[in-house]
C-alpha positions in Angstrom: 86.6 153.7 86.3 83.3 154.7 87.7 80.0 153.3 86.6 76.7 154.2 88.1 73.3 152.7 87.4 71.6 156.0 86.6 73.8 157.4 83.8 73.3 157.1 80.0 74.3 153.6 78.8 74.8 152.3 82.3 73.6 148.8 83.1 70.2 148.5 84.9 70.9 147.5 88.5 67.9 146.1 90.4 67.9 146.2 94.1 66.4 143.4 96.2 66.7 142.4 99.8 67.0 138.7 100.6 65.8 136.6 103.6 63.2 139.1 104.5 59.8 140.2 103.2 60.5 143.8 104.4 62.7 146.1 102.3 64.2 147.4 105.6 65.3 143.9 106.7 67.5 141.2 105.3 70.6 141.6 103.1 70.4 144.0 100.1 71.9 142.8 96.8 72.3 144.4 93.4 71.1 142.3 90.4 72.1 143.0 86.8 69.9 140.7 84.7 72.0 141.4 81.5 75.7 141.8 82.1 76.8 140.6 78.7 78.5 144.0 77.9 80.4 144.3 81.2 83.9 143.0 81.7 85.3 142.2 85.2 86.6 145.7 85.7 83.2 147.2 84.9 81.4 144.7 87.1 83.6 145.5 90.0 83.0 149.2 89.5 79.2 148.6 89.4 79.4 146.6 92.7 81.5 149.3 94.3 79.0 152.0 93.3 76.0 150.0 94.5 77.8 149.5 97.8 76.0 146.3 98.9 78.0 143.3 100.1 77.4 141.7 96.7 75.9 142.5 93.3 75.0 139.6 91.0 75.6 139.6 87.2 73.8 137.3 84.8 74.9 136.2 81.4 74.1 133.4 79.0 74.5 129.8 80.4 77.0 127.2 79.3 75.6 125.0 76.5 73.2 122.4 77.8 72.9 123.8 81.3 69.1 124.0 81.3 65.9 125.3 79.7 66.3 128.6 77.8 65.2 131.5 80.0 65.7 129.3 83.1 69.4 128.8 83.0 72.2 131.4 83.4 75.8 132.1 84.3 75.8 133.9 87.6 78.8 135.7 89.1 79.1 137.9 92.2 81.2 140.9 93.0 81.6 142.7 96.3 82.8 146.3 96.4 86.4 144.9 96.6 86.6 141.6 94.8 84.7 138.7 93.0 83.2 136.2 95.4 82.9 132.5 94.4 79.4 132.1 95.7 76.8 134.3 97.4 73.6 132.9 98.7 71.6 136.0 99.4 72.3 137.5 95.9 71.3 134.1 94.4 68.0 134.2 96.2 67.5 137.8 95.1 68.3 137.0 91.5 66.0 134.0 91.4 63.1 136.0 92.8 63.8 138.9 90.4 63.6 136.4 87.5 60.5 134.7 88.9 58.7 138.0 89.0 59.4 138.4 85.3 59.0 134.8 84.0 57.0 133.0 86.7 57.9 130.7 89.6 59.7 127.4 89.0 63.3 126.1 88.9 66.2 128.2 87.7 69.7 126.8 87.2 72.8 128.9 87.7 76.4 128.2 86.7 78.4 129.9 89.4 82.2 130.0 90.0 81.6 127.4 92.7 79.6 125.0 90.6 76.0 124.5 89.4 73.3 125.8 91.9 69.6 125.1 91.2 67.0 127.4 92.8 63.3 126.6 93.1 61.0 129.6 93.5 57.5 129.1 94.6 54.6 131.4 95.5 53.8 131.4 99.2 50.8 133.6 99.9 51.8 137.0 98.7 55.5 136.3 98.7 58.0 134.5 96.6 60.2 132.0 98.4 63.4 130.7 96.9 65.2 127.5 97.9 68.8 127.1 96.6 70.7 123.8 96.7 74.4 124.2 97.5 77.3 122.5 95.8 78.5 119.5 97.7 79.9 120.8 101.0 83.0 119.9 103.1 84.1 120.6 106.6 87.7 120.6 107.9 89.6 121.2 111.2 90.5 124.7 112.1 94.2 125.0 113.1 94.8 126.1 116.7 97.0 129.1 115.8 94.4 130.2 113.2 91.6 130.1 115.8 93.8 132.1 118.2 94.4 134.8 115.6 90.8 135.0 114.7 89.8 135.4 118.4 92.4 138.1 118.8 91.1 140.0 115.8 87.6 139.7 117.1 88.5 140.7 120.7 87.2 137.4 121.9 88.8 135.0 124.4 88.9 131.2 124.3 86.6 131.3 127.2 83.9 132.9 125.0 83.7 129.8 122.8 81.1 127.1 123.3 83.0 123.8 123.7 80.0 121.8 122.3 80.4 123.6 119.0 84.1 123.5 118.1 85.7 125.7 115.5 85.7 124.4 112.0 86.2 125.6 108.4 83.1 124.9 106.4 82.5 125.2 102.7 79.4 125.0 100.5 80.5 127.2 97.7 82.7 129.6 99.8 84.9 129.0 102.9 83.8 130.2 106.3 85.4 129.8 109.7 82.7 128.8 112.2 83.1 130.1 115.7 80.4 129.5 118.3 80.0 131.4 121.5 78.2 130.2 124.7 76.2 133.4 125.2 73.9 135.7 123.2 75.5 138.7 124.9 78.9 137.8 123.5 77.4 137.5 120.0 75.7 140.9 120.4 78.8 142.7 121.4 80.8 142.7 118.2 83.6 145.3 117.8 86.5 143.8 115.9 89.8 144.9 114.3 88.7 145.3 110.7 92.2 145.3 109.0 93.6 142.5 111.2 90.6 140.2 110.6 90.7 141.0 106.9 94.4 140.1 106.7 93.8 136.9 108.6 90.8 135.9 106.3 92.7 136.6 103.1 95.5 134.2 104.3 93.0 131.4 104.7 90.8 132.3 101.7 87.8 132.9 103.9 84.7 134.7 102.7 83.2 135.4 106.2 83.8 134.3 109.8 80.4 132.9 110.9 79.8 133.7 114.6 77.1 131.4 116.1 75.0 131.1 119.3 72.8 128.1 119.7 69.4 129.0 121.2 67.9 125.5 120.9 68.5 122.2 119.1 67.6 123.6 115.7 67.5 127.4 116.3 70.7 129.5 115.9 71.6 133.2 115.9 74.5 134.1 113.6 76.6 137.1 112.6 79.1 137.3 109.7 81.9 139.8 109.6 82.9 140.4 105.9 85.9 142.7 105.9 87.5 141.0 102.8 84.5 142.3 100.8 84.9 145.8 102.2 81.8 145.4 104.5 81.9 145.3 108.3 79.1 142.7 108.5 76.6 140.9 106.3 73.0 141.1 107.5 72.1 137.7 106.0 74.6 135.2 104.6 73.2 132.4 102.5 76.5 130.9 101.6 77.6 130.8 105.3 74.1 129.3 106.2 74.7 126.5 103.7 78.2 125.9 105.1 76.8 125.9 108.6 74.3 123.2 107.7 77.2 121.0 106.6 79.0 121.9 109.9 75.9 120.9 111.9 75.7 117.6 110.1 79.4 116.8 110.3 79.5 117.4 114.1 76.3 115.4 114.7 74.5 118.4 116.2 71.3 117.3 114.3 70.1 114.2 112.4 68.8 114.6 108.9 66.2 115.2 107.6 65.9 118.4 109.6 65.4 122.1 109.1 67.5 124.6 111.0 66.4 128.2 111.6 69.0 130.9 111.5 68.3 134.4 112.8 70.7 137.0 111.5 70.8 140.8 111.1 68.9 141.6 114.3 72.0 143.3 115.9 72.2 145.5 112.7 68.6 146.5 112.7 68.0 144.4 109.5 66.4 141.2 110.8 66.6 138.2 108.5 65.4 134.6 108.6 67.2 131.7 106.9 65.9 128.1 106.8 68.6 125.5 106.3 67.6 122.1 105.1 69.5 118.8 105.5 68.3 115.7 103.7 69.1 112.1 104.6 69.8 111.1 101.0 71.8 114.1 99.8 74.9 115.7 101.2 74.1 119.0 99.7 72.4 121.7 101.8 69.3 123.8 101.0 68.8 127.4 102.0 65.4 129.0 101.8 64.2 132.5 102.2 62.1 135.3 100.7 63.2 138.3 98.7 61.6 141.6 97.9 62.3 144.6 95.7 63.8 147.7 97.4 61.8 150.7 96.3 
């Protein structure tokens, strides 16, 4: 089944990039504001035709979720499969809605749980702040780390001992691996099929590769072979998971804002702000989004 967004009767697919105010930066997402007539097979076909790491599909909310026109059911499809949660497509969707109905709070029922997003005007841009579901962080088994390193072409010596491997979740599962040098992070040439097989075995959405520039500034990259994409230019779900990781390991003390730089090595620079609050275990992720002409 093939569905395009330019044929008769096809759904309208909006294209936005998230975590950048430049259409050439950030991570592109497809947004279908009315997906009521699309079953899962059709949604997957749309996502495959769009070709972005994720396309978001909006339908009516569960009863009682929120204010009419401000609450929706939101699901995400990569070119290969449904994804439980996608931060950049959530930000893109919230900005697309805000352009039509005005800034404010939107509430989304996602497969991972309820995710509120506040959109506010900031100069000439719209900035969206999502609040994750409650996160969790767990140990990464030694053999799993060894296999991930082998698939990446990394060695144990490449890892930063101050930032140990963990599996972090804030709507989707990510293996966090930190390197001690920016050069190692920049030099990414991995075994696509091997890493995809490994990730499917652990139900991982991405592997988040990290280099710490300073106490609160990090550079990250996210291979996404399970979605049929070599690398995500900006990954809001992984950013939220990383915030939980940073808190769990005591790298920072809340309240604090972390700055994550992503996409520079792909030529699509993105900026993600990760917020940790002292009185709430959930993580916020903030960024801009703009329409792609």
